[in-house]
N, C-alpha and C positions, 0 to 999 in steps of 0.2 A: 657572301656565304656566312654562316655561323658556325663556328667552328668549335667544337668543347676539345679541350688537352687534358688529359685524366695519366699525370706520371705515379711512378711508384718503381720499388725495385721488384712488383710480383713476383713475392717467391715464395709459394707460387700466388700464382693469379686466383681468386676465388669468386663466389657468387657475391661477394658483398660489393664488390668492384665495378661488376656488372651492373648491379641493382644500381647504385647512384649513374651509372651513365645514362641506364634507360629512365632514368627520371630528369637527369639533364636534361636527355632529347625530348619529354613530354612536353617540359614544364617551360620552358626556354625557347622551343622551336628551335633545337639545333639541327642542322644536316646533316651532322655528322660529327664524332666524338673519335678521338684518335690517342688511341695509344702507346703512350712513350715509355718504356722500361729502361730504368735509369742503368746505366754502367757502374760508376761510384761516387753514389750519394753521398751528399757533403756531412749527414747530420744523424748519420746510422754510425754504430760504435763498433758495427765490423763489415768486412766485405758480405754482400749476399752469398748466400749457403751453395744456391746454383747457378752454374755461369751462365753467361749473357746469353749465349744460344738456346741454351734451354728455357733460360726465361722467357725469350723472345719469342721459340717455340710451343711455350704453354702460353703466352698468351693468343698466339694467333691460335692455336685449338679452338679456346675459351672463345672467341669473337666470329669464328666463319661463317657463323650462322646469322649474323646481324650487317645485311650487307650498309646499314650506317655505321661500322664499327669497321677502325682502321688502323692498322699496326704500326709505328714510325719505329725502324732504328736509330734517330737523331741523336741520340744521348750513348746507344750501347756501346759504341764503339771509340768516344769521346776520352783521350787521357784524363787522369786529373779528373780531381771531383767535379762533379755534374750541378752548373746552377742552374738556374729556372730563366734567370735573365737573357743567356746566352741563345737559350733555348728559342725564346720568344721572336728576338731579335731575328735570327736564323729563319724563324716560320714568317713575319711578315716579311722579310727579304723576299724570299720565295713565292710567298701568296700572293703579293702585293694587297695596295688597299683598301679594295674591297672587299677581306675577309674580317671580320670580326673574331677575335679571341675571346672564349672563353677556361679559363683555368681553370679545372675541380677538382677542389680539394674535401678535407674534413674538418670540424672545426678544430681539434690538436691540433693540425698543422696550421691551420690559420694563427692557432695562438704563438708561433715561432714569426711571421711574415716578417716582425723586424730584426730576426736575425739572418734575412737572406742578404744575399749580394742584391744592393742597389733594387731595395722593396718599392720605392718610387718610381722608380723607370718600370718594371715590372707592374705597377696600377695604369702607367701610361700606356702599355701593348696591350692590355688586357683586361678584363671584367673578372673579379672572383666567383665562382659559384661554388657556395660551401652547403655543404651537409652534415646533417648529428649524426654523431657517432655514438652507442651507448656508452655512458658514463661520464658524456662531455656536456651534455643539456645546461649544467651552470653556468656559461661561457659568459664572461666578463667584457660586453662589449663597450663600456664606456672607458673602462682600462685601454681596452686595445686602439680606440679610435684615437685615447690618448699618445699610445706609442707612434702608430702607424695612419698621422692624421690625414693622408695622401688618400687613405683606404673609404672613406666618406664618399657615399654616392657610385662607388667602385665594386660593391661586395651584395651581392643577392643570395637567398638562403631558399634552397631546392629543400622540398619532403619527401625524402627517398626512406623506404621501409628499412629497420633496425634490425639491421642483419647481423646477428652478433659471432660474424665469422673472424678469424684472427691466422693469419699466415704462420706465426709463429704455434701455435697449436696444432695447424697441419703438418706441420714440419716434423712436430711431435710425435704425432697420431703417425704418419709413413716411415717415419723412422721403429717407430711398432709395428708397421705392421697392420696397424689398423684403417677401417674400412673409410675413405672420402670422401662415398657419394654423399650429394643434397647439401655439402659445403663447397664442392670448387666443380666445372662442368667434368661430366664423363669423359670425355677424350681429356680432357688434364689428368684426372685418376688415372688414367689407363697411362700415360705418359710417365707419372712420376714413378708406375713401376716398374715399365718396360723397364724405363733408363735407370731404374734403382735410385732415384733419387733421395737424398736426405736421408740416408741412411746411418750413416755418419756422423750426421750433424749433432752439435751439443746442442742442449738446451740454453734459448737466449742467444746466441748466435748473432744473430742481427732480429730486428723488431718487425712486425706487418708494416 
């Protein structure tokens, strides 16, 4: 089984996340994509604005209509910082050797791979599927492979539509009572209103 993994804070989940996952399924013949909301992401400057339970529910609402999307709470309740290598080892142990793991991320995140915990082990456990994001088209591949030589032959590029949606901007709009339609799935937008999420969030508390 070819399993895509899309991690993040999803604070909130938006159409950009879904577009990347759908493109990965189509272009790499993935059987499904596993959405894994993080509990305590290592590189965020602050805790996510919404609780982990709210973020899990928003991802469930966003993915319920696609049978090849699955939500996993593996990282949500893990104490301390979230490390991708730990998640990959747990998934590998659970799924067995017949599953091929593909970790989906943007070029902005790929550029930080050398700062991750045990990047060489990460690249042993999975292949990387990388999608361009707005403003990241001038990625320095030569520098990246110099810093992370283990990535040679382990990174595939997917061409996803560049949907310029920011979780930071969505939180600002939610706090201002603005309409989120067209940027996050309708059930998610309704949930944000019903649960009164982000109404007291300060701009820049966390990043998308």
